[in-house]
C-alpha positions as CSV (number, residue, x, y, z in Angstrom):
1,M,0.0,0.0,0.0
2,K,1.3,3.4,-1.0
3,R,2.1,5.6,2.0
4,S,0.8,9.2,2.3
5,S,3.1,12.2,1.8
6,G,2.6,13.1,5.5
7,H,3.9,9.7,6.6
8,N,6.9,10.0,4.3
9,D,7.6,13.5,5.7
10,F,7.4,12.1,9.3
11,E,9.8,9.3,8.5
12,W,12.2,11.8,6.9
13,A,12.0,14.1,9.8
14,V,12.7,11.6,12.6
15,S,14.8,8.9,10.8
16,I,18.3,10.0,12.0
17,N,17.1,10.6,15.6
18,R,15.3,7.2,15.6
19,L,18.4,5.5,14.2
20,M,20.7,6.8,17.0
21,L,18.3,5.9,19.8
22,R,17.3,2.5,18.4
23,I,21.0,1.5,18.5
24,A,20.7,1.7,22.3
25,G,17.0,0.7,22.5
26,L,16.0,4.1,23.7
27,W,13.5,5.1,20.9
28,P,10.0,4.8,22.4
29,P,8.6,1.5,21.0
30,D,5.3,1.2,19.3
31,N,3.0,-0.4,21.9
32,H,0.9,-2.0,19.1
33,D,3.9,-4.0,18.0
34,T,4.7,-6.4,20.9
35,R,7.7,-8.1,19.2
36,E,9.3,-4.7,18.4
37,A,8.7,-3.5,22.0
38,I,10.4,-6.6,23.4
39,K,13.4,-6.2,21.1
40,S,13.7,-2.6,22.2
41,K,13.7,-3.5,25.9
42,I,16.3,-6.2,25.3
43,R,18.6,-3.8,23.4
44,L,18.1,-1.2,26.2
45,L,18.9,-3.7,29.0
46,Y,22.0,-5.0,27.1
47,S,23.2,-1.4,26.4
48,F,22.8,-0.4,30.0
49,I,24.7,-3.4,31.4
50,M,27.5,-3.1,28.8
51,V,28.0,0.6,29.6
52,I,28.1,-0.2,33.3
53,I,30.5,-3.1,33.1
54,I,32.8,-2.1,30.2
55,L,33.0,1.7,30.8
56,A,31.6,3.0,34.0
57,I,33.1,0.7,36.6
58,P,36.6,0.7,35.1
59,A,36.4,4.5,34.7
60,L,35.6,5.0,38.4
61,I,38.4,2.6,39.4
62,S,40.8,4.6,37.2
63,L,39.7,7.8,38.9
64,I,40.3,6.3,42.3
65,R,43.8,5.2,41.2
66,V,44.9,8.6,40.0
67,W,43.2,10.5,42.9
68,G,45.4,13.3,44.1
69,D,47.0,14.1,40.8
70,M,45.1,17.1,39.4
71,I,46.2,16.6,35.8
72,L,45.4,12.9,35.6
73,M,42.1,13.5,37.5
74,I,40.9,16.1,35.0
75,E,42.0,13.8,32.1
76,N,39.9,11.0,33.7
77,L,36.9,13.2,34.2
78,Q,36.8,14.0,30.5
79,Y,35.4,10.5,29.8
80,T,34.1,9.5,33.3
81,L,31.6,12.3,33.5
82,P,30.2,11.8,30.0
83,I,29.9,8.0,30.7
84,M,28.0,8.7,34.0
85,G,25.9,11.3,32.2
86,T,25.0,8.7,29.5
87,I,23.9,6.2,32.2
88,F,21.7,8.9,33.7
89,K,20.2,9.7,30.3
90,I,19.5,6.0,29.6
91,C,17.7,5.7,33.0
92,I,15.6,8.8,32.3
93,L,14.4,7.7,28.9
94,W,13.9,4.2,30.2
95,Q,11.6,5.5,33.0
96,K,9.7,8.0,30.8
97,Q,9.2,6.0,27.6
98,K,5.4,5.9,28.0
99,D,5.2,9.7,28.3
100,L,7.6,10.1,25.4
101,Q,5.6,7.8,23.2
102,T,2.6,10.1,23.5
103,I,4.7,13.0,22.2
104,V,6.1,10.9,19.3
105,D,2.5,9.9,18.4
106,M,1.5,13.6,18.5
107,I,4.3,14.4,16.1
108,A,3.2,11.7,13.8
109,T,-0.4,12.9,13.9
110,D,0.7,16.5,13.1
111,W,2.5,15.3,10.0
112,L,-0.4,13.1,8.9
113,K,-3.3,15.5,9.5
114,P,-4.4,17.9,6.7
115,K,-2.5,21.2,6.6
116,T,-2.0,24.2,4.4
117,E,1.1,24.8,2.3
118,V,2.2,27.5,4.7
119,E,1.9,25.1,7.7
120,K,3.7,22.3,5.8
121,A,6.5,24.7,4.8
122,V,7.0,25.7,8.5
123,M,7.1,22.1,9.6
124,L,9.6,21.2,6.9
125,K,11.8,24.1,7.8
126,R,12.0,22.9,11.4
127,A,12.5,19.4,10.3
128,R,15.5,20.4,8.2
129,I,17.1,22.1,11.2
130,I,16.5,19.0,13.3
131,R,18.1,16.8,10.6
132,I,21.1,19.0,10.3
133,M,21.7,19.0,14.1
134,A,21.2,15.3,14.2
135,M,23.6,14.6,11.3
136,C,26.2,16.9,12.9
137,G,25.9,15.2,16.3
138,F,25.8,11.7,14.9
139,S,28.8,12.2,12.5
140,G,30.8,14.1,15.1
141,A,30.4,11.3,17.7
142,L,31.2,8.6,15.2
143,L,34.2,10.5,13.7
144,T,35.6,11.0,17.2
145,I,35.2,7.3,18.0
146,V,36.7,6.2,14.7
147,I,39.7,8.5,15.0
148,A,40.4,7.4,18.6
149,F,40.1,3.7,17.8
150,G,41.9,4.0,14.5
151,F,44.9,5.7,16.0
152,T,44.9,3.2,18.9
153,C,44.9,0.2,16.5
154,F,48.0,1.7,14.7
155,E,49.6,2.7,17.9
156,L,49.8,6.4,16.7
157,I,48.2,8.0,19.7
158,F,48.4,7.8,23.5
159,K,51.7,5.9,23.4
160,D,53.5,8.9,24.8
161,M,51.0,9.5,27.6
162,T,52.1,8.9,31.2
163,N,49.1,7.6,33.1
164,L,49.0,5.5,36.2
165,T,46.4,3.3,34.5
166,D,48.6,2.3,31.5
167,S,49.2,-1.4,31.2
168,G,51.7,-1.8,28.4
169,K,49.2,-1.8,25.5
170,S,47.2,1.3,25.0
171,L,43.4,1.5,24.8
172,P,41.3,4.3,23.3
173,L,39.9,4.9,26.8
174,P,42.7,4.3,29.4
175,L,40.4,2.5,31.9
176,H,41.6,0.1,34.6
177,Y,40.2,-3.5,34.3
178,L,40.5,-6.2,37.0
179,Y,42.4,-8.4,34.6
180,D,45.6,-8.1,32.6
181,V,44.7,-6.5,29.3
182,S,48.3,-6.5,28.0
183,K,48.0,-10.2,27.0
184,S,46.3,-11.7,24.1
185,P,43.4,-12.4,23.6
186,Q,42.3,-10.2,26.6
187,Y,43.6,-7.1,24.9
188,E,41.8,-7.7,21.6
189,L,38.6,-8.6,23.3
190,T,38.7,-5.6,25.5
191,L,39.5,-3.3,22.6
192,L,36.5,-4.8,20.7
193,A,34.2,-4.5,23.7
194,Q,35.3,-0.9,24.2
195,G,34.6,-0.2,20.5
196,F,31.0,-1.5,20.5
197,T,30.2,-0.1,23.9
198,T,31.6,3.4,23.0
199,V,29.5,3.5,19.9
200,T,26.4,2.7,21.9
201,C,27.4,5.2,24.6
202,G,28.1,7.9,22.0
203,C,24.8,7.3,20.2
204,S,22.9,7.4,23.5
205,Y,24.6,10.6,24.7
206,T,24.2,12.4,21.4
207,G,20.8,10.8,20.5
208,V,19.1,11.9,23.7
209,D,20.2,15.5,23.2
210,Q,19.1,15.5,19.6
211,F,15.8,13.8,20.6
212,L,15.1,16.7,23.0
213,G,15.8,19.1,20.2
214,L,13.4,17.2,17.9
215,L,10.6,17.4,20.4
216,V,11.0,21.0,21.3
217,L,11.6,22.3,17.8
218,H,8.5,20.4,16.5
219,V,6.4,22.2,19.2
220,C,8.0,25.4,18.1
221,G,6.9,24.8,14.5
222,Q,3.3,24.1,15.7
223,L,3.4,27.3,17.7
224,E,4.5,29.2,14.6
225,N,1.6,27.7,12.7
226,L,-0.7,28.7,15.5
227,H,0.6,32.2,15.4
228,F,-0.1,32.4,11.7
229,R,-3.7,31.1,12.1
230,L,-4.3,33.6,14.9
231,T,-3.2,36.5,12.8
232,H,-5.4,35.4,9.9
233,M,-8.5,34.3,11.6
234,D,-10.7,36.9,9.8
235,K,-10.0,35.0,6.6
236,Y,-11.8,31.8,7.8
237,A,-15.3,31.3,6.7
238,N,-16.4,29.8,10.1
239,F,-14.7,32.1,12.6
240,M,-16.0,30.3,15.7
241,A,-14.8,26.9,14.5
242,A,-11.4,28.3,13.7
243,L,-11.2,30.0,17.1
244,Q,-12.2,26.8,18.9
245,Y,-9.6,24.8,17.0
246,N,-6.9,27.3,17.9
247,V,-7.7,27.3,21.6
248,Q,-7.7,23.5,21.7
249,D,-4.4,23.4,19.7
250,H,-2.8,25.9,22.1
251,V,-3.8,23.8,25.2
252,R,-2.4,20.7,23.5
253,L,0.9,22.4,22.9
254,I,1.1,23.6,26.4
255,R,0.5,20.1,27.7
256,S,3.2,18.7,25.4
257,I,5.8,21.1,26.7
258,E,4.8,20.2,30.3
259,I,5.4,16.5,29.5
260,I,8.7,17.3,27.9
261,D,9.8,19.5,30.7
262,H,8.7,17.0,33.3
263,T,10.7,14.3,31.5
264,F,14.0,16.1,30.9
265,D,14.2,18.7,33.8
266,S,16.2,16.5,36.2
267,M,18.5,15.4,33.3
268,L,19.1,19.0,32.3
269,L,19.9,19.9,35.9
270,I,22.5,17.1,36.2
271,L,23.9,18.1,32.8
272,L,24.1,21.7,33.8
273,L,26.2,20.8,36.8
274,Y,28.3,18.3,34.8
275,F,29.0,21.0,32.1
276,A,30.0,23.6,34.7
277,I,32.4,21.1,36.5
278,L,34.0,19.8,33.3
279,F,34.3,23.3,31.7
280,C,35.8,24.7,34.8
281,F,38.4,21.9,35.2
282,Q,39.3,21.8,31.5
283,G,39.7,25.6,31.4
284,F,41.9,25.4,34.5
285,L,44.0,22.7,32.9
286,I,44.5,24.6,29.7
287,V,45.4,27.9,31.4
288,D,47.7,26.1,33.8
289,V,49.5,24.4,31.0
290,V,49.9,27.7,29.1
291,N,51.3,29.4,32.2
292,Q,53.7,26.6,33.0
293,K,54.6,25.8,29.4
294,G,54.5,22.0,29.7
295,Q,53.0,18.9,31.3
296,L,50.6,18.2,28.4
297,S,51.5,17.0,24.9
298,L,50.0,18.7,21.9
299,K,47.8,15.7,21.2
300,Q,46.4,15.8,24.7
301,L,45.8,19.6,24.5
302,I,44.0,19.2,21.1
303,W,41.9,16.4,22.7
304,I,40.9,18.6,25.7
305,V,40.0,21.6,23.4
306,A,37.9,19.3,21.2
307,A,36.1,18.0,24.3
308,I,35.4,21.6,25.5
309,V,34.0,22.5,22.1
310,Y,31.8,19.3,22.0
311,I,30.2,19.9,25.4
312,L,29.8,23.6,24.6
313,M,27.8,22.6,21.5
314,H,25.6,20.3,23.4
315,M,24.9,22.8,26.2
316,C,24.3,25.5,23.6
317,L,21.8,23.1,21.9
318,Y,19.7,22.9,25.0
319,C,19.7,26.7,25.5
320,V,19.1,27.5,21.8
321,V,16.0,25.3,21.5
322,G,14.8,26.7,24.8
323,E,15.2,30.2,23.6
324,I,13.3,29.5,20.4
325,L,10.5,28.0,22.4
326,V,10.2,31.1,24.6
327,I,10.2,33.4,21.5
328,Q,7.5,31.4,19.8
329,S,5.3,31.3,22.9
330,E,5.6,35.1,23.3
331,K,4.5,35.6,19.7
332,I,1.3,33.8,20.6
333,Y,0.6,36.3,23.4
334,Q,1.5,39.2,21.1
335,A,-0.8,38.0,18.4
336,T,-3.8,37.7,20.7
337,Y,-3.0,41.0,22.4
338,E,-2.9,42.9,19.1
339,Y,-6.0,41.2,17.8
340,P,-9.1,43.6,17.9
341,W,-11.0,41.3,20.3
342,Y,-12.8,44.4,21.8
343,N,-14.8,44.6,18.5
344,K,-16.0,41.0,18.8
345,E,-18.8,39.4,20.6
346,P,-18.3,38.7,24.4
347,K,-18.0,35.0,23.7
348,V,-15.2,35.5,21.1
349,A,-13.4,38.0,23.4
350,K,-13.5,35.6,26.3
351,S,-11.9,32.8,24.2
352,L,-9.2,35.2,22.9
353,M,-8.5,36.3,26.5
354,L,-8.2,32.7,27.5
355,I,-5.4,32.3,25.0
356,M,-3.9,35.5,26.1
357,L,-3.9,34.5,29.8
358,R,-2.4,31.1,29.0
359,A,0.3,32.7,26.8
360,S,1.2,35.4,29.3
361,K,3.6,32.9,30.9
362,P,6.1,31.9,28.3
363,L,6.6,28.2,27.6
364,Q,10.0,27.0,28.5
365,I,12.1,23.9,29.4
366,T,13.9,24.1,32.7
367,A,16.7,22.5,34.6
368,G,15.2,21.0,37.7
369,K,12.1,23.3,37.5
370,T,14.5,26.1,38.5
371,F,16.8,27.4,35.7
372,P,15.1,28.2,32.3
373,M,17.2,26.9,29.4
374,T,17.8,30.1,27.5
375,M,20.8,31.8,26.1
376,A,20.9,34.1,29.1
377,T,21.3,31.0,31.3
378,F,24.1,29.7,29.0
379,C,26.0,33.1,29.2
380,N,25.6,33.2,33.0
381,L,26.9,29.6,33.2
382,L,30.0,30.5,31.2
383,K,30.7,33.5,33.3
384,T,30.3,31.5,36.5
385,S,32.6,28.7,35.3
386,A,35.2,31.2,34.2
387,G,35.1,32.8,37.6
388,Y,35.7,29.4,39.3
389,I,38.7,28.9,36.9
390,S,40.3,32.1,38.3
391,V,39.6,30.9,41.9
392,L,41.3,27.6,41.2
393,L,44.3,29.3,39.7
394,A,44.5,31.7,42.6
395,N,44.4,28.9,45.1
396,Q,47.1,27.0,43.2
397,D,49.4,30.1,43.4
């Protein structure tokens, strides 16, 4: 059976995000397909166990072994904190899959339902942004993993690093295992296990962020379409029917953002703290190395700078989509405020004022129900982290 244009557009819009999350079993499964739901749960459980055993526990052991050496601790935290963050993200999506499935179903419904050419153009514009972000995130994560494992296989990187966790043969992630990885076939099996688990970890880490961007930007597109309909309500033949539809659509979008915020607020709070800690320590390490002219090789310095840029991009993603959401929700309030509702019947004016009252409080995603994810928060976070870098340098002196 030939699929509709709306279904093809939906598949095109979510395909990359779905691919990343399905690798780890994190994409909300279709409850109508029991077999697929079971496969998704098995992949999710397998991914969770492998990340814990292959990456998380050895990373924590490595951190304990290098405890007291600031340079080695900061190097360790560059991969330990993202690994722990990935585990937390997996737990969040595992717990909230039922709620997220309702949002995914809503997105599919929005693509399938009849819409004007203007509304379709807006949705396609948002979908292109989502696909570009997803492709950049996916390719960036895979490229980093391929380079790290490629150089390791050819012994072109990390061979000159002095680390208390080294065991003769180098691994892409210098983790400490409870067995001798310098012998064959333990080394080859460990390298292979790290490779597969790191791909799963990278897809989970990047995929969850891109999935949040997908959900929020889709709602932003629907808010933009709602704004267009509110500003052109006089052109509708049945004004009351159009007004009723717009009120219901606004309430639906508000509930969607509430579900998204309730799902991701604790994750965003943890990531906010993780970003501040990692950015602070990495900035301190770079400044300290520049001041003392040594201690880190050029390869290590490039790796640290790349890690800073990567976490900056992800934190910026949260704040950018949050900023777009606030702007679009404020446009709804502005559209109803400027509409000549005072010339309409009391029933019409009451409905318009209902939208105005609901839109007076901007929609936003938050970190822990406390910090709104906007560019102002991002700038304040950078300033605070830079301040702590100066404190660390002063204490060192």
